[in-house]
N, C-alpha and C positions, 0 to 999 in steps of 0.2 A: 393316369395313360387307359386306350384305349388297351383289353385282354384282347392278345392273336388269334385264341380260341374261333372269337366271336368277326372274326376280321370274313370281308361275302371273297374271298380275291387269296390266291397262295400268296406268299410273300416272292419276290423276283430281286436279287441282285442288281442294283446299277452299272455298269462301265461305269470304272476309270475313270476321274477328270484328267484333265489334262491342263498343263498353264501354257497359258496365250492372251497375245497382249492387240488390243486396236486402235488407231488410233482415229480419231474425227480431224481431219485437217481444214481449216474453216479460212475464212473473208469478207468480207462486209461487201455484200455487190447493191444495183443499184436497187434494187428494192426487198434488201434485211440482208441476214447469214446467209451464204451460200455453204455449203458444206461436199468435199470432196467425196465420189461414191464412184466404186469400179464393176463389171461383171467380170463372175468369178468366171475360172473355165467348164467347160458341157462335162468336162471329165474331173470332175475335181469330188472328192470322195465327203463332203461336205459341203451341202446347201450350191450341188452345180448350177452353172447360169444365175443364181442369186448378184440382184448388186448389192455391195457393201461399202466400209469402211475395209484400209489397208490394214493389213495385219496377220498373225502367224503365233507360230511358237515359240517357247521363250526358251532360246539352247543358256545349257550351261558357261558358254561363256558372256553372255553378257549379266552375265550377278557377279564375272571378272572380270569388270568393262568398267569400274565408277573410279581410275584414276582419268579415263577419258573425257569422264562429262563434266557438266556443273550440276551442280547441286543445293535443290536450295534448305536453308537448315532444319525443316519442318520433316522432310519428304528421307521415309521409312526408305531403309533397304531395298524393303519388298516393293515398296511403291517405284526405287531408284532402279531394281534389275528393269521392271513391267515399263519402265517409262525409254530406256535402252533400246530396251527390244522392240519396242514399238516403231521408234526413232529406225532401226536399220530393216524393220517390215517394210518402213518407208523409201527407206533406201531403195532394198531390191526389189520389189512390186514395182515402185513410179518412177523410182530415179530423183524422189523427193528427199531431200538432205537438209534437216535438223539439226545444224552443227552451224554455230560460228566463229570466224577466222580473229588471229588471234589482235588486228586491229577492234573488233566489236562485230564487223560487219557479216551478212550471213552466208554462205556458204553459194559459189559463183559458178555457175555453168560450165566454167574453166575446173572449176576444182571438180565439181561431177562429174567430169567427160575422164579427169584423169584416174576415177572409182574407178577399183570391179566390182561390180558386182553379186559376185560371186564367190570373190574374193572375203579372207576373214576380215571383218568392218573394224571394227574400231584401230584394231593397228593400222588400217590405211591412211583412216581421220589421224592420229595421231601422230602418222610422218609424215601426210603435209600441213600440222600445226594445224587440226582442227578442234573445237571442244565444239563435244554432243551437249546441246542447249536441250538437254534434263530436267534442268529446272522451271523450262519456259510449257515443259506439258505436264497437265493436270487431267486427273482422275473424275470422270461425272459421275460414271457408273457403274457397278460389279455386274456381271453376268456367267450366274453356272446353268450349264445348256441345264435340261429341263432329261427330268428324271428316264423317259421312254427312249431315252434317241439311244443309239450304239454306239455314236463317239461323243465325249462329252469334253465341253472343255470350260475352267471357273479363268474366267476372262476380264480386265479392266478395259472397260470404255473408255480410252484416255482422250483429252481434248489439246489441242494448236494452233496456233497463228498458221497461218502458209508463211512460209518465209519471203522475203522480195522477191522480184527477181526470176523463181523458179517459177518450170511448169511440167504439168504430169506427166511422165508417158512411159506407160504399161510395159510389162516383163515379155508382153504375148502370151506368156506359158501358163503363170495361174494367174494374174488378171487379164482385162481389154478392157478398150473406149473407156476411157480413163471422161469425167466429166462431174460440173459444176449446177449443183442443180441444191433449188430454195427448198425446206425441207415440206412444208404447202405443197410445194409442185411432187416432190419424189411420192408424198403417201396419199394427191389425186390421182395420178399416174397410175399407181399399186392400182386403186381403186377397182380403176379403170379398165386392170385387166394384160396394160401397159408397160409394165413395170415390178419384178417379182423380188420380190422383198419380203427375208425371211421375220419371225414375232421382236427379236429380243433391236433390229435393224425399227420396226414398226413404229415399237413402245418408246426408243430412241428419238427418232422423229420428232413425234407428235410433241415430247417435253422442249426440243431444242426451238420445238419453230413459236415458241412462248415467248422468247430472249430475241430481243429487237438487235444487238449491235453484238460483233464476236468480242467485245472489250467485255460486255455484259454476260456472257456466259463464262467468263475466264475468272471473271469476279467473284463470281455464284459459287464457282467450286474452287479456286481461292480460300473464300472463306472458310471453308474447313478443315480444306483436304483430303478428305475421304468422300467418298462417294456419297454421288445425294441421292442413289437408291441402290440396292445390291435386290436380285433376285432370281427367285431358282422357276421358272414357272411348272402350271399342270392345266392339264390339259385334260375333256369328257366333248361328251359329243351334244351337238346341238344340230339338230333334223336330221341325224343319223352323218353332218361329220365334222370334223375333229375341231377342236375350239380352246385356246390358250388363257390360258390367266394371270396377270400377277397377282403377287400378296395382296393388294389393299382390294382387289376387284370381286366383286360378292359372290363367286361360288369358287374362290378359290381354295377356300374352310371345307368348304362338303369335299370333295375331289379330297383335302388331303387326308379325314376320317377314311371316305370310302375305298380310293388308293394307295393307300399311303406312299407305296413303290412305283408310283408311275403311270400306273395299266390304264391307256385309253377305253373306259367301256363302261363308264356311268353317263346315262344321263343326263344332262341341264335343264331341259325341256320340261316347263311346266305344264302339266296335264293332272286330270283330274279320275280317271275315269279306270285308275288301280292304285296301289301303295306304291315307292319306289322303295326296296330296301337300303335302308342305307351301314346298317348293322346284320348280321343273323340275327339281334336279339333286337332292331329299330326298326321301325317303318314308317313313314312318312305317305300319308293319303290330305291329298289339299283340298278345301271342299271350294264348291261353283261359286264363290262370291267372291270374283274379284273387282277392284276398284279404286280410289288415288288413297280414303283408308287400309284398307287392308292387302293392297300390293294383289298377285297373284292369286292369293285367295287363306282362309283360313288355315292352318297345317296343324290339321289332327297326328297325335305321334302314338304309336301300338310298341308299345316295350312285352320283352317276353319272346315263346316261342312253345310252340307244339305241348317239350312236355313237362314246361309252366305254366301255360296259360300267359292269360292275358292282361297288362292296365291297356284304358286306354285316354289320356290322355289332349281336353279338348274337340269334346266331341265334336262343337263347330256351330253352325246355325241347326234351325229345325229344317235342314231341306234330306224329303225322303231319300231321293238316291242315295248323297254322301252317305248318309246315314246306313242306308242296306252293304253299301259295297264297306263301310268299316267293321259294320256283325260280319260281314261274311270272310271278313280280313280273320276276324282273329278265329276263325273258326265257330262259331261259339260256345268259343271255352275261357269266357270276357269275368275278369276275379274283381276288377272294379273298373269304375270310371272314374276321373278325377279331372276338375275343372280348377283352369288358371284363376278365374275369376269371374263376373258375374254380364260380362259384356256380351248385348247379343250374336257377336258374331265368334262365342266362344261357347259358351253354355245350354242354349236352349235344346242343340239336341240327346243330352244326356236322357230325358225321358224318354224318349221317342226309341235309344240305344236301349235302358237300360228294356222297356216294353219286347224290342223283337228276342232277346233274353229268353224273355218269361213263354212267349208266344211259342220257343224252339224248346221249352222244356227244360232249357239250361236253369242253374242256380242266377238268380237273382244277383245280379251286379251291384252291390250299392252307392250310388253317385258322392264323391267328398271334393272335398271343399272350404270354402268360411263363407259366410249367409252376407249377399250385401250388406254393408250398412244402410242407415238412415239416407245417408250423401245420397247414394244412388238413387240412380235417374229410374225413371218407371219403367222405362224399357231396359233393364237391369237389375231385377230382385230377381234372384236365385237364394234359393237358400236349399242344403246338403241334407243328404238320410244322414249323413256323420258327421262332422266339421272334424279336418287337420287342423292339428297340432302341431306350433311349431317348432319343429325336428323329427315330429314322428315318421315311422319308416313304416314305408310297404315293403312288402318282400317276396319274391314269387319262385320257388323251389322247384329245379328238374327232380325224378328221380335219384341221377346221376350224382346228383350231388348242388350241380350249377345253379348260381343263384344272382336274379336279378334284383336289388333294393333300389327304391326310389323312397329319397329324403326330401319330405317337407318344408322347404323355407316360407316363412312370412317377409312380402317383399309390398310393403305399401308403395304407394307414390302415383301407378295411375290411375290406381283401384285399392278403396281399402281396404279390402278382400284378397288383395292379388297377393297369390303365390310364381313361387320354384321351382323346379322338382332336381335333384340331381343323381344322377346313379351312379350310384357310388363304385360298384366297380370297374365301372370304364373311363370314369373321370367329364359322364356329361350333362353339361344346364341346358335343362329344357326349361326356356328362359318366359315364355308365356311373350306378352309384349315387355314385359320390360327391357327387354334388350330386340334389336332385329336389328333384320340385314337388309341395307337399301333405303333406311327410313330412321327419324328420332320419333319415337312413340309421342302421344297428345299426350300429357298433361293438364287433365281437365277439373279447375275445382269447380263445388265442392269435394266431388269424393278424390279429386287426382288434386297432391300434391308435394311442390319441389323440392323441401324438406326432407320430406320421406321420401322421398325419391330417388335421391340425393346419397339420403342415407341407406337407404337398402344396398347401392350398386357399393357403396360402399362396406356393405355384409357380404355381399357376391364376390369382391374381390378379394378379402379375407378364408372364405370360401375356397376359391381359387388355387388358391398359395395349402391353403389345410388340406386339401380333396385329390389337386393334382387335377381341377379338373382343367384340359383342355379344347374343348369344343362345345358351342354353346349352341341351341338347336330352338331356334326364333317360331312366335307361333306364326309369323309372316316371310318369307323371303329362305331363304337359302341358309344351311351350314355356316355356326364364324367358327376361324379359327386363322389368324395372321398367325401366323408359324412360317417366321422369318431364319432365314440361311445369314450368319455371320459370317464376317467379310473374314475375317481370319482365319476362321475352321468351319466355309461351307458342308465341311462332311458331319460336323456334328450332330446327334438328335439334339432337338429344337423343342422348349416345355415354355409353358408360356402366354401362349396366342391366346385365351381366353379374358386373362386379365391384363394382357394388353389393348384387346377391342374395349373390356371397362373404361380402364386408364382414360382412352381413348374418345369415350361416350362422354366422360365426366369431364375433362378436361373441355369438348367439344360445349354442351354446358350452360358449364362459370364461363366461356366465349360470349354463351350469347347471355347469355344474362352480365356480363361485363358492357357489354353492345345495346343492350335495353336499357339498364344504369344511364351510360350515359342520351340515350337518347331523351327519358324522363329530367338532366340534365338540361339537357336543347331543348326541351319541354315541357317545361317547370309548372304552366298552368295547361300545360294537352291532357289527356286519355287515351286509351287503350289506340282507338283511331288513330290518333294524331303520333303514336308509337311505333306503331307495326310497320308503315312501312321502310322507316329509318333503321330502326333493328334487325328487319326482316329485308332489308333493299337487296340480297344473295339469295332469297326466293321465289320463283315467280308469283303475281301475284294473283292471280288464282288461288292458289294455296295460303292466300292472306286471312283468309274465315279462317280455319282451319290453326293456323300458326295465331292466329289472335288467344285462343285456349290458352294456351301454355304461356303465351305473352303475361295476359291476365298469372298467374301459377307463380311464375318468376315475379312480378310485382309485391301480388303480396310476400312473398320470401325476402325481398328486398326491404319492404317497408319490418318486415317483422325485426330483420336487421339489423332497423336505424336506418340505413342507405339512403334513405329517401322521403320528406317531412311535403306533401304539400299541402 
């Protein structure tokens, strides 16, 4: 866990969460699924003027109305309470009544007219012989309002089929202008500036548009009777404007590291002119070598502070301007230069950085790492001043006793001489090219080895558990840290983000390997060029030449395991 003393921004308590419930009423239209939305009052305290799904706060009476509702065997008390709240809110706001008569038919217009929207809800239904159809309300998603907002809600997004024979009628106080809209059309109108919707609504509509029918949505939700996703988004700045992100999106982990309490101050734009502070003792300076293989560029990291001195990780390519910026960021007090591996976008700048230190009259910092193996390509030759031993620790000590300790971990796979580094005091993993954000690393034989790569992933996963590692700082892309809140306790601290990312990466690799094995079985007399289109049909064709290299690594592993013999 990151030391609180190293955070850039002072702690800020989040507003308390209020329980609420929202319901997406769906119907099959001529061009696909349609959802009922309404416009909120312009004087509403939350999202005024936004188009939303009906819903509101959960009342104490909702949890006391179980006897008035039909219930699925798998429906917990919490889910039943939420369903009742959603049914009540859809009636109070839109006059839509998810309730059945004694004969099994939906409540009629006459039933609805007989009920008072402002009177206690469940007793009225019971008195009229209506049973709330809570058993036909399923949970689609679980949203927790972002930490930066002053009014926060813990709200399930529920779904139900629109009752036959009913028409929505807005209450004209909280909700206005009910309309049926296809998710894709709502998103298009929003993009055009004609339909104001907030972030959770946008993301929900994006996922809803993938379903061809109402029944398909209901079946997906009924399969597990739990949310298909849970999210408490985080916000940063892109070109100076607020930008929100869910847990699976690339910037989320970085925002969790830099602004754990939800402060909207961290820029997410990629730039190469100056270091980006991540913590008080960690900065990132991205080299201007962006491309298909390097993403926004190679991340050079600077660990330490003015009192302890610094260690630079991955100086990057031999780019004079980048190396000078890196040197200036260290204030000429550079204690060591570490290269995670010998590839040309990581190690060549080390010698120039070392020379700048010497020319400035500073102590010559040693270049550390592992020498390239005989299998390395010609442009990846590298010999450090001193080899780092597996498990070796590099310590920076400030006069006040503050320490920053990096532990070297040999992680062959992407390259035979690949190292990762763990900042022990703060649970940070500097992953080099072994783990990336936004893409999967290329395993290119003979220096790359897929079995070694997967074994190194296992070792890093174990280290996450042993050292309490929560964040991964890759050589390309934003910080990784998939810190999800659990549905049953959204306010509890979350751990294991780095471990989860590694587990997902390994699962992805093994799934790809299974696909390659199937391709080899389909084309037993084929070769790499025959298998790439089958195994990487979900990857743009322009990337197939790169994918072909990793495919070879998988093929070698499959053959070594005896899975295929041509």
